[in-house]
N, C-alpha and C positions, 0 to 999 in steps of 0.2 A: 511609472510601477504597471505588471501585467494585472490585468481584468482576471478573472473569475469567469470562465465557459458557462453560459449560460444553461438553466439547469431544465429540461425537460419538464413537459404539463405533464400534469397531471392527467390517466387515463379517463373518457368516461365509464359511470359505471353503471351495473344496470344487474339492483337488484333481482337474486332468480332461488330464494328461500325452497326449497321441497324440490325441486327438477331436478330427476338424478340422470335420467337420460340425455344422453349429450344431443340427440338429433331433435329434441324438443327443442332444449339450451341453444340451439342453432335457431331453431324455428324464431323466439322470442328474442335471441340479438337480432335475426333479418328486420323487426319493427323498428329497430335503432336505424339500420340504415333507408326506411319509408320502402318498405316492400312487405307484401302479405305476409300470414306467418302461414301461410296456406301456401304457399309458393311449392312448388315443387323441388325439393329436395335430391340427389342423387348423389353418394357417397361415393371417394375413391379410396380402393381399396388401397391394403402397402403402405400405406403412409404413414411416422410419427404421434401426427396432429391429426384429429379430428380434419377435414377437410371435404365440402362441397360444394356440388354446381347448384348454381339457385337459376331458377328461371319460376319468372314469374307473366311472362306473357306479354310485359307492359317495354321492353325494350331490352336489349340483349344482355345476355348470363354474365352473372359475377360468380364469383367464386369466392368460400367465405372458410377463414379458415382457425378452429377453434382450438388455440395451442392445448400441448398436454396438461395440466394440472400440473405446479413442480416445475414446469420443464425451466422453459426461458422468462426472465425476469423482464421487465418490463421493458426497462436500458436496455436492454437486451433485442426487444423485438427493436424499439425506436433504433438502435441504429441500423437492425438487421433492412427493418424499412430506405434507414437513410441513403443507404449503398444503394439495393432498387433504386431510387430515384434518381440519381448522380449514374448507374448504368443507363437509364430511363432515358436523361436527357444526352445520351449517348448515344447508345442506340437504338432509339425511340422504340417497337414495339418486341422488341425482343424480349423483354421481361413484362409484366402484369402493371398498370397502374394503380395505385393504391384510391380504394373507394372510401372516403371518412363520410362518419353517418350524419341524420340530419342535423346536428350541433357542431358537427366542423370535425369532431377526433379521428386519429388515425386508427387508435388504438380503444376498442371495448376491455371495461373489463366486465367482469358477469361474477358477480359476490354470490352464492350458493350458499350452504349451511355449514356453518364455523367448523365442522369438523372434515369438510371437503377442500376446504379451497379454494381461492378465487380459479378466473381462465378467464385469456386472454382472446377476444377474437378482433382479426383483420380482415376486411374486405377488397379484392384482387379484382380486377377488371378482365375476362374471360381473355389471352394470347390468343391470338391467331396463328397457326399452323396448323400441324397436322405432322404420325408419325410415316417419314417417307418409309418408299416400296423399298425389299430386303436390295434388289435388283437398281435398285439408284443411290445405295450408301456409297459408293467409291468416288460417282458422279459431284456426290455432297463432301466428299472429304475436305478437299480446298476448304472450301467456304466456312466449314466447321472449322479449319486448322486455324481462319483467319481470326473468327469471332473468338474462338480461345485464346490469339494472342490478344485482341485485344482488352478482352476482362483481362487476364490477369495484371495488363501494364496501366488497365483501371484497378483493379486492383491494390496495385501496390502503389500507385497514388494515394490514393486515400487510406493505404496503411500514416505514408507519408505524414499526410492531417492527424492521424490521429495521435501518430507519437508527438507531435509539435503540443497537438492541444492533449497529452498526457502530461508531455515537462513544464505546460503551463500549470497544471491543475496540482501537477505533484509539487509544483516550488510551496502551494499554498496548504499543504497536508502533512500532519506532522510525522516523523518516521515514525510510532509506532502504528497509526492509521495505513498507510503505508505499507504495513506487512501484514496488516489485516487483510488490506485490499489485493492484495498476491495473490495472499490464502485462500480468499473465497472465487476469485480466477480459476484458480490452479481444480479449485475442486467442481468449479462447473465444465471444467475442459473433462475434469476425468466423469462426472455425470454425461454430458455429450456423448464420452466414447463409449458407455454403459448402453446409451442411446442408442448406436449406429450399431453396435451389437446386434441390442437384444432385435433389432430392425432386420437384420442380414440374417440370423438366426428363422424368423417368420419366413423371410423371402426362401432360405434355405427348403425348412418343411411342407411350405405351400408348393416348391418343383419337385419333393422329391414325392406330392403325393399328387402331384399333375402323373410322376413321369408312373406310378405304381397305377394311377388308373387307364393311361395309353396303352400300356405292358398286358393289364387286364385285360380290355378290351379287343 
């Protein structure tokens, strides 16, 4: 008899009632990683989530991602982290590593006011590297193509493993529950498309503003 896949461990929880500002929330989250709330936070622009470069002077910088409330679920985030871990095991420093909290959790759930809903945080190492100069892009193309091909193959392997797990899980799930799971997956996919469209609209608007300022100057 096929055994059920193991359940995901619940995320560590941080009570943060009354904190509305996301940067202040990020500072509160840093404490759970052993980082001073007085650490320097630099927010990266043009991201779907709140993403901060964290520097406290005691070691290498880290990157804290505060996921958009109501966006990805804990299960989706853990799936993302599992894939990143698999990529890291094969490619090394190509992707950042997940930094657990002092208590050992990969995901930190920040509980805000009931009307606002919780949000999730993950701390990553700061992956080394820099954007190549424009006149060096052609020289980098073969290496980038090789990396892309390996990522596609790795994604195919992960998809195959996930399909097997899905088949094992489906054998234990009633038909009506399976229907609801499919509907929920479709709703999440539609929500992700809407979020992607919103990000593109913000980027287009920012590019248009930059063009106007440059033209006006």
